[in-house]
Residue, then its C-alpha position, 0 to 999 in steps of 0.5 A: x365061500x363055506x365058513x362052518x361053525x362047530x358049535x353055534x354063537x347067533x351075534x358070532x355067524x349074525x357079524x359073520x353074515x353081515x360082513x361077507x354079504x353073500x355065500x353060506x355056512x354051515x354049523x354043525x350038528x345042523x347043516x349048511x345055511x346060504x345067506x344073501x343080501x347081508x340076509x340068511x334065506x330060508x332054508x327047508x320049512x320041514x326042519x325046524x331047528x333049520x327054521x329057529x336059527x334062520x330066524x334068530x340070526x336075521x334077528x341078531x343081525x337087524x340088532x347089530x349096529x350100522 
């Protein structure tokens, strides 16, 4: 399932990833991400913006209540 977010909101993306557990999503102007086991998978390391979003979303997922 590919979900497209028009605006990057870490909490909204984190809830989406945690609930669906496996799939992919895209953020307009940034690109596509994949996730598995409720965590965003490491994107291309050469893209600093994707790497920052990866870290922020996974940190937000960890902070969400069970």
